[in-house]
N, CA, C and O atoms as a DFTB+ gen file, in Angstrom:
272 C
 N C O
     1  1      88.013      45.815      64.516
     2  2      87.290      46.037      65.748
     3  2      85.886      46.531      65.423
     4  3      85.697      47.393      64.564
     5  1      84.935      45.985      66.107
     6  2      83.562      46.424      65.887
     7  2      83.335      47.804      66.483
     8  3      84.053      48.232      67.386
     9  1      82.333      48.490      65.967
    10  2      82.022      49.834      66.443
    11  2      81.654      49.805      67.929
    12  3      82.008      50.716      68.677
    13  1      80.944      48.758      68.352
    14  2      80.540      48.640      69.757
    15  2      81.773      48.514      70.661
    16  3      81.820      49.124      71.729
    17  1      82.749      47.744      70.246
    18  2      83.954      47.552      71.049
    19  2      84.767      48.852      71.126
    20  3      85.328      49.171      72.174
    21  1      84.831      49.599      70.018
    22  2      85.545      50.873      70.031
    23  2      84.890      51.845      71.007
    24  3      85.561      52.499      71.805
    25  1      83.564      51.923      70.922
    26  2      82.853      52.843      71.815
    27  2      83.050      52.446      73.272
    28  3      83.198      53.312      74.134
    29  1      83.054      51.163      73.551
    30  2      83.256      50.687      74.914
    31  2      84.652      51.075      75.405
    32  3      84.824      51.518      76.540
    33  1      85.635      50.900      74.536
    34  2      87.005      51.274      74.891
    35  2      87.112      52.781      75.116
    36  3      87.732      53.215      76.087
    37  1      86.521      53.577      74.240
    38  2      86.555      55.033      74.392
    39  2      85.838      55.463      75.671
    40  3      86.297      56.374      76.360
    41  1      84.733      54.827      75.989
    42  2      84.015      55.155      77.217
    43  2      84.867      54.875      78.449
    44  3      84.891      55.678      79.382
    45  1      85.562      53.750      78.461
    46  2      86.420      53.411      79.605
    47  2      87.585      54.387      79.722
    48  3      87.938      54.806      80.824
    49  1      88.184      54.749      78.586
    50  2      89.280      55.721      78.623
    51  2      88.792      57.088      79.097
    52  3      89.475      57.764      79.866
    53  1      87.624      57.486      78.639
    54  2      87.067      58.768      79.053
    55  2      86.756      58.763      80.544
    56  3      87.058      59.725      81.251
    57  1      86.156      57.685      81.016
    58  2      85.840      57.579      82.439
    59  2      87.115      57.639      83.275
    60  3      87.140      58.283      84.325
    61  1      88.162      56.980      82.821
    62  2      89.441      57.021      83.540
    63  2      90.023      58.419      83.570
    64  3      90.534      58.860      84.600
    65  1      89.950      59.123      82.444
    66  2      90.476      60.490      82.388
    67  2      89.687      61.415      83.310
    68  3      90.261      62.269      83.986
    69  1      88.377      61.237      83.330
    70  2      87.539      62.066      84.201
    71  2      87.873      61.783      85.664
    72  3      87.962      62.714      86.464
    73  1      88.058      60.526      86.020
    74  2      88.400      60.187      87.404
    75  2      89.762      60.748      87.799
    76  3      89.944      61.191      88.932
    77  1      90.709      60.732      86.880
    78  2      92.015      61.322      87.161
    79  2      91.872      62.823      87.384
    80  3      92.471      63.371      88.310
    81  1      91.092      63.487      86.554
    82  2      90.886      64.935      86.720
    83  2      90.199      65.261      88.051
    84  3      90.579      66.214      88.731
    85  1      89.208      64.482      88.411
    86  2      88.516      64.698      89.690
    87  2      89.480      64.467      90.847
    88  3      89.493      65.232      91.811
    89  1      90.282      63.417      90.753
    90  2      91.260      63.140      91.807
    91  2      92.272      64.252      91.957
    92  3      92.596      64.655      93.074
    93  1      92.780      64.754      90.833
    94  2      93.742      65.857      90.898
    95  2      93.120      67.124      91.470
    96  3      93.773      67.868      92.202
    97  1      91.863      67.366      91.137
    98  2      91.172      68.532      91.675
    99  2      91.008      68.419      93.187
   100  3      91.246      69.385      93.912
   101  1      90.608      67.256      93.661
   102  2      90.458      67.059      95.101
   103  2      91.796      67.170      95.817
   104  3      91.890      67.803      96.869
   105  1      92.824      66.561      95.253
   106  2      94.156      66.632      95.850
   107  2      94.653      68.078      95.892
   108  3      95.194      68.523      96.905
   109  1      94.470      68.803      94.800
   110  2      94.883      70.199      94.756
   111  2      94.118      71.053      95.756
   112  3      94.679      71.970      96.355
   113  1      92.837      70.750      95.934
   114  2      92.035      71.503      96.907
   115  2      92.542      71.269      98.326
   116  3      92.599      72.201      99.128
   117  1      92.904      70.044      98.630
   118  2      93.430      69.730      99.964
   119  2      94.758      70.449     100.183
   120  3      94.978      71.034     101.244
   121  1      95.637      70.409      99.197
   122  2      96.936      71.078      99.320
   123  2      96.751      72.588      99.464
   124  3      97.392      73.214     100.308
   125  1      95.884      73.171      98.649
   126  2      95.621      74.605      98.734
   127  2      95.033      74.976     100.096
   128  3      95.434      75.971     100.700
   129  1      94.095      74.183     100.572
   130  2      93.514      74.431     101.890
   131  2      94.554      74.361     102.988
   132  3      94.517      75.150     103.932
   133  1      95.483      73.424     102.873
   134  2      96.548      73.301     103.870
   135  2      97.438      74.543     103.857
   136  3      97.818      75.044     104.915
   137  1      97.767      75.036     102.679
   138  2      98.601      76.241     102.588
   139  2      97.868      77.461     103.145
   140  3      98.473      78.283     103.834
   141  1      96.601      77.584     102.859
   142  2      95.822      78.717     103.381
   143  2      95.741      78.642     104.903
   144  3      95.888      79.657     105.584
   145  1      95.508      77.443     105.438
   146  2      95.444      77.270     106.886
   147  2      96.761      77.657     107.535
   148  3      96.774      78.383     108.529
   149  1      97.880      77.174     106.979
   150  2      99.185      77.487     107.562
   151  2      99.479      78.979     107.490
   152  3     100.082      79.541     108.405
   153  1      99.051      79.624     106.400
   154  2      99.286      81.062     106.284
   155  2      98.545      81.818     107.380
   156  3      99.136      82.646     108.074
   157  1      97.248      81.536     107.538
   158  2      96.465      82.279     108.526
   159  2      96.788      81.863     109.952
   160  3      96.589      82.654     110.874
   161  1      97.275      80.654     110.162
   162  2      97.564      80.166     111.509
   163  2      98.952      80.568     111.983
   164  3      99.129      80.886     113.158
   165  1      99.951      80.561     111.084
   166  2     101.324      80.774     111.511
   167  2     101.989      82.007     110.888
   168  3     102.611      82.794     111.601
   169  1     101.867      82.180     109.593
   170  2     102.637      83.216     108.905
   171  2     102.057      84.602     109.158
   172  3     102.794      85.519     109.519
   173  1     100.763      84.769     108.978
   174  2     100.141      86.088     109.118
   175  2     100.316      86.672     110.525
   176  3     100.653      87.850     110.643
   177  1     100.098      85.890     111.603
   178  2     100.340      86.481     112.928
   179  2     101.793      86.909     113.134
   180  3     102.053      87.910     113.802
   181  1     102.742      86.158     112.564
   182  2     104.149      86.530     112.684
   183  2     104.425      87.839     111.953
   184  3     105.172      88.681     112.452
   185  1     103.832      88.017     110.781
   186  2     104.002      89.260     110.025
   187  2     103.395      90.433     110.783
   188  3     103.996      91.504     110.873
   189  1     102.194      90.224     111.330
   190  2     101.546      91.297     112.088
   191  2     102.334      91.652     113.339
   192  3     102.424      92.824     113.703
   193  1     102.909      90.645     114.004
   194  2     103.698      90.914     115.212
   195  2     104.966      91.700     114.868
   196  3     105.356      92.608     115.602
   197  1     105.600      91.350     113.759
   198  2     106.817      92.086     113.384
   199  2     106.483      93.519     112.970
   200  3     107.255      94.437     113.250
   201  1     105.346      93.719     112.310
   202  2     104.927      95.078     111.959
   203  2     104.622      95.888     113.217
   204  3     104.995      97.058     113.308
   205  1     103.954      95.276     114.178
   206  2     103.631      95.981     115.420
   207  2     104.902      96.308     116.190
   208  3     105.008      97.389     116.770
   209  1     105.879      95.386     116.208
   210  2     107.137      95.653     116.900
   211  2     107.901      96.787     116.218
   212  3     108.480      97.638     116.893
   213  1     107.905      96.801     114.895
   214  2     108.591      97.874     114.177
   215  2     107.909      99.216     114.421
   216  3     108.581     100.232     114.597
   217  1     106.592      99.221     114.431
   218  2     105.862     100.460     114.694
   219  2     106.114     100.947     116.117
   220  3     106.277     102.146     116.346
   221  1     106.146     100.030     117.061
   222  2     106.408     100.397     118.455
   223  2     107.821     100.960     118.602
   224  3     108.047     101.905     119.357
   225  1     108.762     100.373     117.876
   226  2     110.138     100.874     117.927
   227  2     110.223     102.289     117.357
   228  3     110.913     103.144     117.910
   229  1     109.518     102.532     116.249
   230  2     109.517     103.870     115.674
   231  2     108.865     104.880     116.616
   232  3     109.332     106.012     116.745
   233  1     107.793     104.466     117.266
   234  2     107.132     105.374     118.206
   235  2     108.016     105.648     119.419
   236  3     108.027     106.766     119.935
   237  1     108.747     104.654     119.874
   238  2     109.590     104.862     121.055
   239  2     110.814     105.718     120.732
   240  3     111.358     106.367     121.625
   241  1     111.258     105.733     119.470
   242  2     112.372     106.596     119.094
   243  2     112.011     108.076     119.202
   244  3     112.843     108.903     119.574
   245  1     110.784     108.389     118.879
   246  2     110.354     109.781     118.942
   247  2     109.676     110.117     120.262
   248  3     109.123     111.206     120.413
   249  1     109.712     109.218     121.194
   250  2     109.027     109.424     122.463
   251  2     109.785     110.417     123.332
   252  3     111.009     110.521     123.242
   253  1     109.063     111.141     124.167
   254  2     109.690     112.094     125.070
   255  2     110.135     111.420     126.348
   256  3     110.761     112.066     127.188
   257  1     109.836     110.147     126.527
   258  2     110.233     109.443     127.759
   259  2     111.744     109.287     127.827
   260  3     112.299     109.276     128.926
   261  1     112.426     109.167     126.707
   262  2     113.873     108.984     126.706
   263  2     114.589     110.292     127.052
   264  3     115.701     110.262     127.579
   265  1     113.978     111.420     126.768
   266  2     114.607     112.711     127.016
   267  2     114.716     112.977     128.515
   268  3     115.702     113.554     128.974
   269  1     113.734     112.571     129.256
   270  2     113.707     112.847     130.697
   271  2     114.655     112.012     131.459
   272  3     114.742     112.134     132.681
């Protein structure tokens, strides 16, 4: 194989590897963004609501309204 043909082959392989890496990075960014969106949209409000309900329950246990 001539040196020119080897370099051409190596260039094509390198370009393919770079494109695969860029594609995986973009795909991973989309997946990560989707997980972050779902966390802030659905999971975090549910956690905050359960914490607020637990705190309200603790406050109502020590409340003087039940004594009367």
